C-alpha positions, -999 to 999 in steps of 0.1 A, spaced: 179 682 249 172 717 235 190 742 257 220 738 280 209 735 317 226 754 344 221 738 378 229 757 410 219 761 446 218 798 451 252 802 468 274 832 459 296 811 437 265 798 418 249 832 415 281 846 401 284 818 376 248 822 366 253 859 359 284 852 337 266 825 317 236 847 311 260 875 299 278 849 277 249 830 260 218 850 269 189 840 292 168 828 263 195 802 254 198 787 289 176 767 312 183 776 349 174 752 377 179 763 413 182 729 431 178 746 465 143 756 454 135 726 431 149 696 450 127 673 429 151 681 400 182 667 418 177 632 405 176 646 369 208 664 375 224 633 389 212 613 359 232 637 337 263 632 359 262 664 379 282 659 411 284 695 424 270 729 417 273 751 398 273 729 368 263 733 332 249 704 312 256 712 275 232 706 247 253 675 239 247 661 274 282 668 287 286 681 323 308 711 329 314 715 366 321 752 372 343 762 402 329 745 433 299 757 453 284 726 469 281 689 464 247 675 455 248 656 488 249 690 505 220 703 485 199 673 493 203 679 530 
């Protein structure tokens, strides 16, 4: 995996976390996946171990769940 992947669903918690991460690491160093718009990516997020969004999958493949916006089950619905 080249870049960390930030998964979110567009809620205010997620949008705030996205803004902070972009400020911290730069947009060019981050892949952003809006699962509300790209539901076909949910299975990839689950394969990494993402349980809720917002979440950051590091370049080492570790999942960092940030705050709590929504479970992936909620995003699937």
